C-alpha positions in Angstrom: 113.1 128.0 4.3 111.5 131.4 5.1 112.9 134.6 3.7 114.9 136.7 6.3 113.0 139.5 7.8 113.7 142.9 6.4 114.1 145.6 9.1 113.4 149.0 7.7 115.5 151.8 9.2 113.2 154.1 11.3 113.3 157.6 9.8 112.1 161.0 10.9 109.3 162.3 8.7 109.1 166.0 8.1 105.8 167.1 6.5 105.6 170.3 4.7 103.5 172.0 2.1 106.5 172.6 -0.3 110.0 171.1 -0.4 112.5 173.1 -2.5 115.7 171.2 -3.3 118.8 173.5 -3.8 120.0 176.8 -2.4 120.9 178.3 -5.6 119.2 181.3 -7.2 116.3 179.2 -8.7 115.4 177.5 -5.4 115.8 180.5 -3.3 113.7 182.6 -5.7 111.0 180.0 -5.7 111.0 179.8 -1.9 111.1 183.7 -1.3 108.4 184.4 -3.8 106.1 181.6 -2.7 106.4 182.7 1.0 105.6 186.3 0.1 102.7 185.3 -2.1 101.2 183.2 0.7 101.7 186.0 3.1 99.9 188.4 0.9 97.1 186.0 0.6 96.9 185.5 4.4 97.8 181.8 4.0 100.2 179.9 6.2 102.4 177.5 4.1 105.3 175.5 5.4 108.3 175.7 3.1 111.4 173.7 3.5 114.5 174.4 1.4 117.2 171.6 1.6 120.8 172.3 0.5 123.6 169.8 0.3 126.4 172.3 1.1 127.3 172.8 4.7 126.2 176.5 4.3 124.2 178.1 1.5 126.8 179.4 -1.0 129.4 176.8 -0.3 128.7 175.1 -3.7 127.6 178.2 -5.6 129.7 179.0 -8.6 129.1 181.0 -11.8 130.9 183.6 -14.0 129.1 185.8 -13.4 127.7 188.8 -15.1 124.0 188.9 -14.1 121.1 190.5 -16.0 119.4 192.3 -13.1 115.8 192.1 -14.5 114.8 189.1 -12.6 116.3 190.2 -9.4 114.5 193.5 -9.7 111.2 191.6 -9.9 112.0 189.2 -6.9 113.6 191.9 -4.6 112.5 195.4 -5.6 115.0 198.0 -4.6 117.6 195.3 -4.0 120.5 197.8 -4.6 119.5 199.7 -1.5 119.0 196.5 0.7 122.6 195.5 1.0 122.8 193.0 -1.8 126.4 191.8 -2.1 127.1 192.6 -5.7 130.6 193.4 -7.2 129.2 196.4 -9.1 128.1 197.3 -12.6 129.8 196.6 -15.8 131.7 199.7 -16.7 133.7 198.6 -19.7 133.7 195.5 -21.9 135.5 193.9 -24.8 135.8 190.9 -26.9 139.2 189.5 -27.6 140.6 187.0 -30.1 143.8 185.2 -28.7 146.5 183.5 -30.4 149.4 181.8 -28.4 151.3 185.0 -28.2 149.0 187.9 -29.0 145.5 189.4 -28.4 143.3 191.2 -30.9 140.4 193.3 -29.8 137.3 192.9 -31.9 135.9 196.3 -33.1 132.6 195.7 -31.5 131.0 193.5 -28.8 128.3 191.2 -30.4 124.9 192.2 -29.3 124.1 189.0 -27.2 127.3 189.7 -25.2 126.7 193.3 -24.7 126.1 193.7 -21.0 124.2 197.1 -20.9 123.1 197.3 -17.2 124.7 194.0 -16.3 126.0 193.6 -12.8 129.1 191.4 -11.8 128.2 189.1 -9.0 129.6 186.2 -6.8 127.0 183.6 -6.3 128.8 182.5 -3.2 127.9 186.0 -1.7 124.6 186.5 -3.4 123.0 183.2 -2.3 123.6 183.5 1.4 122.1 186.9 1.3 119.0 185.5 -0.4 118.9 182.7 2.0 118.7 185.2 4.9 115.8 186.9 3.2 114.0 183.5 2.8 114.4 182.7 6.4 113.1 186.2 7.3 110.0 185.3 5.2 109.5 182.0 7.2 111.2 179.5 5.0 113.0 176.7 6.8 116.6 176.7 5.1 118.2 173.4 5.9 121.8 173.3 4.8 123.9 170.1 5.0 120.9 168.1 3.9 121.5 166.5 0.5 118.5 165.2 -1.5 119.6 161.5 -2.0 116.3 160.1 -3.6 112.9 161.2 -4.7 109.9 159.6 -2.8 107.2 158.3 -5.1 103.7 157.1 -4.9 103.3 155.4 -8.3 104.2 158.3 -10.7 103.6 161.0 -8.1 106.5 162.6 -6.5 105.6 162.9 -2.8 108.9 164.4 -1.5 112.6 163.8 -0.9 114.7 161.5 1.2 117.9 163.1 2.4 121.1 161.3 2.7 122.2 159.1 5.6 125.1 160.2 7.7 127.7 158.1 9.5 128.2 155.2 7.0 131.8 154.0 6.7 133.6 153.1 3.5 132.4 149.5 3.8 128.8 150.5 4.1 128.6 149.8 7.8 127.1 152.1 10.4 129.4 154.1 12.5 128.7 155.2 16.1 127.5 158.6 14.9 125.1 157.1 12.3 121.9 159.1 11.5 119.4 158.1 9.0 118.3 160.5 6.4 114.9 162.4 6.9 111.9 161.8 4.7 110.7 165.3 3.6 107.1 164.7 2.4 105.5 167.5 0.6 102.3 168.4 -1.3 104.7 169.6 -4.1 108.5 169.4 -4.6 110.5 172.0 -6.6 113.8 170.6 -8.0 116.4 173.3 -8.3 119.4 171.0 -7.7 121.5 172.5 -10.4 123.0 171.3 -13.6 122.8 167.5 -13.9 121.0 167.3 -10.6 120.9 163.9 -9.3 117.2 164.1 -8.3 116.2 165.8 -11.6 118.0 163.0 -13.4 116.1 160.5 -11.4 112.7 162.2 -12.1 113.6 162.6 -15.8 114.6 159.0 -16.2 111.8 157.4 -14.3 109.0 159.5 -15.6 110.3 160.0 -19.2 110.3 163.7 -18.9 112.8 164.1 -21.8 110.7 162.3 -24.4 110.9 164.1 -27.7 113.6 166.4 -26.4 117.2 166.9 -27.8 119.8 165.4 -25.5 121.2 168.0 -23.2 124.7 169.0 -24.1 127.2 170.7 -21.8 130.3 172.6 -21.2 132.6 172.5 -18.1 133.8 176.0 -16.7 136.9 176.1 -14.7 137.5 179.2 -12.8 139.8 180.9 -10.3 139.6 184.2 -8.3 142.8 186.1 -7.9 143.7 189.1 -5.6 145.6 191.6 -7.7 147.8 194.4 -6.9 145.8 197.6 -6.8 144.9 199.2 -10.1 146.0 196.3 -12.2 142.6 195.3 -13.6 139.8 197.8 -12.9 136.6 196.9 -11.2 133.7 196.6 -13.6 135.8 195.5 -16.6 134.6 192.5 -18.5 136.5 190.7 -21.2 135.5 187.6 -23.1 138.0 185.7 -25.2 137.8 183.5 -28.3 140.5 181.3 -29.9 143.5 180.1 -28.2 143.9 177.7 -26.4 140.9 176.0 -27.9 141.1 174.4 -31.3 138.5 174.8 -34.1 136.6 171.7 -33.1 136.1 172.8 -29.3 133.4 175.2 -28.4 134.1 177.6 -25.6 136.1 180.7 -24.5 137.6 182.6 -21.6 136.5 185.4 -19.5 137.9 188.0 -17.1 135.7 190.0 -14.8 137.0 192.8 -12.4 135.4 192.5 -9.0 135.5 194.7 -6.0 138.4 194.7 -3.7 140.9 194.1 -6.4 139.6 190.6 -7.2 139.7 189.1 -10.7 137.4 186.4 -11.8 139.3 184.3 -14.4 138.0 181.3 -16.2 137.6 179.1 -19.3 134.6 177.3 -20.6 135.2 174.2 -22.6 132.4 172.5 -24.7 132.3 168.8 -23.8 131.2 167.6 -27.2 134.8 168.1 -28.5 135.7 165.1 -30.5 139.0 164.7 -28.6 138.7 162.0 -26.0 141.5 163.6 -24.0 139.8 166.9 -23.7 141.0 168.5 -20.5 139.3 171.6 -19.2 141.7 172.1 -16.3 144.7 171.6 -18.5 143.4 174.0 -21.1 142.5 176.5 -18.3 146.2 176.1 -17.2 147.4 176.8 -20.6 145.1 179.9 -20.9 146.9 181.4 -17.9 150.2 181.2 -19.6 149.1 183.6 -22.3 151.5 186.6 -22.0 148.5 189.0 -21.3 146.8 186.8 -18.8 150.1 185.8 -17.1 151.0 189.4 -16.8 147.7 190.0 -14.9 148.3 187.3 -12.4 152.0 187.5 -12.1 152.9 188.2 -8.4 149.2 188.1 -7.5 147.6 185.7 -4.8 145.1 183.0 -5.7 142.0 183.1 -3.5 139.7 180.3 -4.8 139.3 177.7 -7.4 136.2 175.9 -8.7 134.5 174.0 -11.7 131.0 173.4 -12.9 129.2 171.9 -15.8 127.0 174.2 -17.7 123.8 173.1 -19.5 124.0 174.4 -23.2 121.5 172.3 -25.1 119.0 175.2 -25.1 115.3 175.3 -25.7 114.9 171.8 -27.5 116.7 170.2 -24.6 114.4 171.4 -21.9 112.7 168.3 -20.3 109.0 168.5 -19.4 109.5 170.6 -16.2 106.5 169.4 -14.4 104.8 166.1 -13.2 102.4 165.1 -10.5 103.8 166.9 -7.3 106.9 168.1 -9.1 108.3 171.3 -10.8 111.8 171.8 -12.1 113.5 175.2 -12.2 116.8 176.8 -13.2 119.9 174.9 -14.4 118.2 171.7 -13.5 115.8 172.4 -16.3 118.7 173.6 -18.6 117.7 177.3 -18.6 120.9 178.9 -19.8 121.0 181.4 -22.8 124.4 180.3 -24.3 124.8 183.2 -26.7 124.4 185.6 -23.8 126.5 183.4 -21.4 123.8 184.0 -18.8 121.5 181.8 -16.6 121.1 183.4 -13.2 118.3 185.7 -14.3 116.6 182.7 -16.0 116.9 180.7 -12.8 115.4 183.5 -10.7 112.6 184.1 -13.2 111.8 180.3 -13.4 111.7 179.9 -9.7 109.3 182.8 -9.4 107.0 181.3 -12.1 107.1 178.0 -10.3 106.1 179.6 -7.1 103.2 181.5 -8.8 101.9 178.2 -10.5 102.2 176.3 -7.1 100.3 179.1 -5.3 97.4 178.6 -7.7 97.7 174.7 -7.5 97.7 174.7 -3.7 94.8 177.0 -3.6 92.9 174.7 -5.8 93.9 171.6 -3.9 95.4 170.1 -7.0 99.0 169.5 -7.5 98.7 167.0 -10.3 100.7 167.3 -13.5 97.6 168.6 -15.3 97.4 171.5 -12.9 101.1 172.1 -12.6 101.5 172.1 -16.5 100.5 175.8 -16.2 104.2 176.4 -15.2 105.4 175.5 -18.7 102.8 177.7 -20.3 103.9 180.6 -18.1 107.6 180.0 -18.6 107.3 179.5 -22.4 105.3 182.7 -22.8 107.5 184.7 -20.4 110.6 186.9 -21.3 112.7 183.9 -20.0 111.0 181.5 -22.4 111.2 183.9 -25.4 114.9 184.3 -24.7 115.5 180.6 -24.7 113.4 180.2 -27.9 115.4 182.9 -29.8 118.6 181.0 -29.1 116.9 177.5 -29.7 119.2 176.3 -32.4 122.5 178.1 -31.3 124.6 175.5 -29.6 123.7 172.4 -31.6 125.1 174.0 -34.9 128.6 174.1 -33.3 128.7 170.3 -33.1 129.9 170.5 -36.7 132.8 172.6 -35.7 133.4 176.3 -35.0 133.3 177.4 -38.7 130.0 175.7 -39.5 128.7 176.7 -36.3 129.5 180.3 -36.9 127.9 180.2 -40.4 124.7 178.7 -38.9 124.6 181.4 -36.1 124.9 184.1 -38.6 121.9 182.7 -40.3 120.0 182.4 -37.0 120.6 186.0 -36.1 118.7 187.2 -39.3 115.9 184.5 -39.0 114.9 185.0 -35.5 116.9 182.0 -34.2 115.7 179.5 -36.8 118.6 179.1 -39.1 118.3 176.7 -42.1 115.8 174.5 -40.5 113.1 174.8 -37.7 114.9 172.5 -35.3 118.5 171.5 -35.1 119.2 168.2 -33.5 122.2 167.2 -31.3 124.2 164.2 -30.0 125.0 163.8 -26.5 128.5 164.9 -25.6 129.9 161.4 -25.0 128.6 160.2 -28.5 130.8 162.8 -30.1 134.1 161.3 -28.8 136.4 159.8 -31.4 137.1 156.1 -30.8 141.0 155.9 -31.0 140.8 152.2 -31.8 138.8 152.7 -34.9 139.7 156.1 -36.2 142.2 154.6 -38.8 145.2 154.8 -36.5 145.0 151.1 -35.7 144.4 149.4 -32.4 147.0 150.1 -29.7 149.0 147.1 -28.6 148.6 148.0 -25.0 147.7 150.8 -22.7 148.8 154.2 -24.1 151.5 155.9 -22.1 150.3 158.5 -19.5 149.7 161.8 -21.3 152.0 164.7 -20.4 150.4 167.7 -18.9 149.4 170.3 -21.4 151.3 172.8 -19.3 153.8 172.0 -16.5 152.5 173.8 -13.5 154.9 176.2 -11.9 153.1 176.6 -8.5 152.9 180.4 -8.8 150.4 181.2 -11.6 149.7 177.7 -12.7 148.8 174.6 -10.5 148.2 170.9 -10.8 144.7 169.6 -10.2 145.3 168.5 -6.6 146.6 171.9 -5.5 143.7 173.6 -7.1 141.4 171.3 -5.3 143.1 172.7 -2.2 142.2 176.1 -3.3 138.5 175.1 -3.7 138.4 174.3 0.0 137.0 170.8 -0.8 136.5 168.5 2.1 134.7 165.1 2.3 134.6 162.6 5.2 137.0 160.0 3.8 135.5 157.1 5.9 132.3 157.0 3.8 131.3 155.1 0.7 132.4 156.7 -2.5 129.6 158.9 -3.9 131.0 158.3 -7.5 129.6 155.0 -8.7 131.3 153.1 -11.4 128.9 150.4 -12.4 131.5 148.2 -14.3 135.2 149.1 -13.5 136.3 146.2 -15.6 135.3 148.4 -18.7 137.8 150.9 -17.6 140.5 148.4 -17.4 139.8 146.6 -20.7 137.7 148.4 -23.3 138.1 152.1 -22.3 141.8 152.1 -22.3 141.9 150.9 -25.9 138.9 152.6 -27.3 139.2 156.1 -25.6 142.4 156.1 -23.5 140.6 156.4 -20.2 139.3 160.0 -20.7 138.1 160.3 -17.1 141.8 161.0 -16.2 141.6 164.2 -18.2 138.1 165.5 -18.2 137.8 165.5 -14.4 139.1 169.0 -13.1 139.7 167.6 -9.7 142.0 164.5 -10.1 139.3 162.1 -9.0 139.9 159.5 -11.5 143.3 157.8 -11.8 144.6 154.7 -13.7 147.1 153.0 -11.4 149.0 149.6 -11.8 146.8 146.7 -10.9 147.7 143.8 -8.6 149.4 141.8 -11.3 151.6 144.7 -12.3 150.8 144.1 -16.0 147.9 146.3 -16.5 146.1 149.3 -14.8 142.8 149.6 -12.9 140.7 152.6 -12.0 141.3 154.3 -8.6 138.7 156.9 -7.5 139.9 159.7 -5.3 136.4 160.8 -4.4 137.5 163.2 -1.6 138.7 165.5 -4.4 135.3 165.9 -6.0 134.2 169.6 -6.5 130.7 168.4 -7.6 131.0 169.6 -11.3 129.2 166.5 -12.6 131.5 166.3 -15.7 132.1 162.6 -15.1 128.4 161.8 -15.0 128.0 163.6 -18.3 131.0 162.6 -20.3 132.0 159.0 -19.5 131.8 157.3 -23.0 130.1 154.2 -21.6 127.7 156.1 -19.2 128.6 153.8 -16.3 129.6 156.7 -13.9 126.8 158.0 -11.7 127.3 161.0 -9.5 125.4 160.6 -6.1 125.3 162.9 -3.1 128.1 162.4 -0.5 127.5 162.8 3.3 125.8 166.1 4.1 127.9 169.2 4.0 130.8 167.5 2.1 132.3 169.1 -1.0 133.9 172.6 -1.9 133.8 175.6 0.2 133.8 178.1 -2.5 134.6 181.7 -1.8 134.0 184.7 -4.1 133.1 182.3 -7.0 
């Protein structure tokens, strides 16, 4: 009997010189700088930038106090060109919190001293940069998620964007549109932290060979509209201590924005040994601190969001180049954790990728051998030196905050070295305590549902579903779930006993829920994928690594404002 004929879906092919994936600071910097370099050389390059959000800026979220040096290099004179920044840092402080009090440290540690730092909202800055990119001739294509890389052997030859119009059962709806194959001489991946295409490239090409595993934190954030004068514009506070314990890395932040807006958030290290670590719940608890509560009492919430942050540092950077491929920004893990900064590193890496690619295209050689000059440039640049000086910072904290602080003190006086040349690390999920084998005995059945860390009051504190509403998140519900659980039986049997189904807690958007199964005697996993804010925490932290975040239908996800 002959095999059934396989009918391939006809797809539109868009041929360009360069495909940039991601409308964040790294991707936009790469596109703008490359377009301007080509124009200065009198060359005509076709550059397409694809972005999964419905509009550039919809999925952009960061703290953020930006080091302006890289933006100065990318857009000279940006301050006079209408760049939408919230203003300079005018005063700053470091606070240690207990449950009922705050204590101001007598100094701000040098890495956290912001100098000429500028408070920004990436949701405002990235659309402005996208406008400049379009003026320079870049085709900015929003609502086009990069679903898969196109390969020719080990060479990346472009990106396939996601199909539209597939129903929840995998069948084509009347509005079906196949994705587009964007074929390029070179592809720049700037698809953000735990980017799905970067993950595909790293896995398939072994780009992380010899690297430390990347480790992460999840930042949970809200923006509030305060009564006039309550929190001055330009004021920056970072907090240590409560509500985090001595085994969980992280801290809070409060930034005074323009128009009486307050940027308020908490960053929680995902390598906490507690399997029920709950970034949203801890953030909710943070807001009950008397000082924080006093700031937002009677104020109006504007927006909510969450994002994973790559914290592994220099030793966790994968090889950021291959045949036909460059990787920039958060996708490459370029965040200076002691400084709590990555935007300037994203912009700098995007510009260096553009400069390398300009030379490679001129020479007609976009092989990995030619594109390897990108890493040489990056490593020798101020951005690379900054990453190297903090190379052993975050790994030391996997032994707890006391040990981490001791090692960091040594690193400060040894140029980032500490007690040895390279500190190793474990992936976050491997740090989780197995509750079935930690000496407490094996539970006789599913553990009872855990109570909320704080009972939300609906005024200053909110449950996850309400905060998802504040994020503006929308997905077409009649589509396949973009969160793939490869073996749900593990969730029902092993995970409930060994880790207590941590996905219920670590997801800041109430995507994962354990509900009664058909027999009524056990529980099964329910995935509320429409809630997803694209933070990638689940892809990172699942203890069995059976959750894969993929792109939903184009344009789906959060609609962040002022974040």
